C-alpha positions in Angstrom: 7.0 -18.6 14.9 7.3 -18.1 11.2 8.3 -14.7 9.8 5.2 -12.8 8.7 6.8 -9.6 7.2 10.2 -8.2 6.4 11.7 -5.0 4.9 11.4 -5.7 1.1 15.0 -4.7 0.2 16.5 -6.5 3.2 14.5 -9.6 2.3 15.8 -9.4 -1.3 19.5 -8.9 -0.2 19.2 -11.9 2.2 17.4 -14.1 -0.4 14.3 -14.3 1.8 11.7 -13.0 -0.6 8.8 -15.4 -0.6 9.0 -17.4 -3.9 5.3 -18.4 -3.6 4.3 -14.8 -3.7 3.3 -12.2 -1.2 2.0 -8.7 -0.5 4.3 -5.7 -0.8 3.2 -2.6 1.1 5.0 0.7 0.3 4.4 3.9 2.1 4.9 7.5 0.9 4.7 10.1 3.7 4.5 13.8 2.8 7.0 16.0 4.7 5.4 18.1 7.4 1.9 16.6 6.9 -0.1 13.5 7.6 -0.8 13.2 3.9 0.1 9.6 3.1 0.0 7.2 0.2 0.2 3.5 0.3 0.5 1.0 -2.5 -0.2 -2.7 -1.9 1.0 -5.1 -4.6 0.4 -8.8 -4.5 2.6 -11.0 -6.7 2.8 -14.6 -7.6 5.0 -16.8 -9.9 8.0 -14.4 -10.3 9.8 -15.1 -13.6 12.8 -12.9 -12.7 13.7 -10.3 -10.3 16.4 -7.6 -10.4 17.5 -4.5 -8.5 18.4 -1.2 -10.1 19.2 2.3 -8.8 15.5 3.0 -9.0 14.2 0.0 -7.1 13.3 -3.7 -7.4 11.6 -4.9 -10.6 9.5 -8.0 -10.6 8.9 -9.8 -13.9 5.4 -11.1 -13.2 1.8 -10.1 -13.1 0.5 -8.4 -10.0 -2.5 -6.8 -8.4 -2.2 -3.3 -7.0 -4.4 -1.4 -4.6 -3.9 2.3 -3.6 -4.7 3.9 -0.2 -4.6 7.6 0.3 -4.9 9.4 3.6 -5.8 13.1 3.3 -5.5 15.2 6.4 -8.4 17.6 7.2 -6.6 20.8 6.2 -5.3 19.5 2.9 -5.6 22.5 0.6 -6.3 20.6 -2.7 -8.9 18.3 -1.4 -11.3 19.0 -4.2 -8.8 18.1 -6.9 -9.1 14.5 -8.3 -6.3 12.3 -6.8 -5.2 11.4 -10.3 -4.6 15.1 -11.2 -2.5 16.0 -8.1 1.2 16.6 -8.1 3.3 13.5 -8.7 4.2 12.9 -5.1 0.5 13.3 -4.0 -1.3 11.4 -6.7 -2.8 8.0 -7.2 -4.2 6.7 -10.5 -7.9 7.1 -9.5 -10.7 9.6 -9.6 -13.0 10.1 -6.6 -15.6 7.9 -8.2 -13.1 5.0 -8.3 -12.4 5.2 -4.6 -14.2 4.0 -1.4 -13.9 7.1 0.8 -14.3 7.1 4.6 -14.2 10.3 6.6 -12.8 9.9 10.1 -14.0 11.7 13.2 -11.1 14.2 12.9 -12.3 14.9 9.3 -9.3 13.1 7.7 -10.2 11.0 4.7 -9.1 7.5 3.9 -9.5 6.6 0.3 -9.1 3.0 -1.0 -9.2 1.7 -4.6 -12.7 0.2 -5.2 -11.1 -2.3 -7.6 -7.5 -3.5 -7.8 -5.4 -2.7 -10.9 -3.8 -5.6 -12.7 -0.2 -5.0 -13.7 0.9 -7.0 -16.7 4.3 -8.6 -17.1 6.3 -6.4 -14.6 6.2 -3.8 -11.9 8.9 -1.9 -10.0 8.9 -1.1 -6.3 10.8 2.1 -5.7 13.5 2.2 -3.1 12.1 4.0 0.0 13.6 7.4 1.0 13.4 9.2 4.3 10.8 7.7 6.6 9.0 5.8 3.7 9.2 2.0 3.7 8.4 -1.1 1.7 7.5 -4.3 3.5 6.8 -7.7 2.1 4.2 -9.8 3.9 4.5 -13.6 3.4 1.4 -15.2 1.9 0.6 -17.2 5.0 -2.9 -18.4 6.0 -3.3 -15.4 8.4 -1.8 -12.8 6.0 -5.0 -10.7 5.8 -5.2 -10.6 9.6 -1.6 -9.4 9.7 -2.3 -6.7 7.1 -5.4 -5.6 9.0 -3.4 -5.2 12.2 -0.6 -3.4 10.2 -3.0 -0.9 8.5 -4.9 -0.3 11.8 -1.6 0.6 13.5 0.0 2.6 10.7 -3.1 4.6 10.0 -3.4 5.4 13.6 0.2 6.1 14.5 1.7 7.4 11.2 -1.4 9.1 9.6 -3.0 10.4 12.8 -6.3 8.6 12.2 -8.3 8.0 15.5 -8.0 4.3 16.5 -11.6 3.3 15.9 -11.6 5.0 12.4 -8.2 3.4 11.6 -9.8 0.0 12.2 -12.6 0.9 9.7 -10.1 2.2 7.2 -8.0 -0.9 7.5 -11.1 -3.0 7.0 -11.7 -1.2 3.7 -8.1 -2.1 2.6 -8.7 -5.7 3.4 -12.0 -5.7 1.4 -10.0 -4.4 -1.5 -7.3 -7.0 -1.1 -10.0 -9.8 -1.1 -10.7 -8.8 -4.7 -7.2 -9.6 -5.9 -7.3 -12.2 -8.7 -3.7 -13.5 -8.9 -4.1 -16.2 -6.3 
């Protein structure tokens, strides 16, 4: 069976990054809370790639989608996500997000439209329990991402399973809008 996903920095160090492009999913978990941010970046036609102390920089265009999971007791829930503290923000206002409220009152917010990154983007090195995975652009990549988001929303962000499936489907709908393919 072909490899579907690998840790991004492991793939880079072992020269296993997909040259034909792929999807990079990075997670950012808040300490002591289920507040979670995800960034999904699709890339294609990499001109160059280099690692720094900060992370891995891709010299290419990309599409980026943001996912935010807000637990029910989040104290700043009325503040626009773009205006929140650096470690809790995404570059969107509520009006730019598809928002789904789970049965446990947690909210899953997904970019309505992907953001195009011109010329380059950097994936930060994960710290603590955060991670960055690269998904190979195989024919079933969206099915793999759907399963991944269903599981991580349920297990890592404490979203009930049925609602995690709905949230994951919102992410896949956003990924279908990517234009770099």
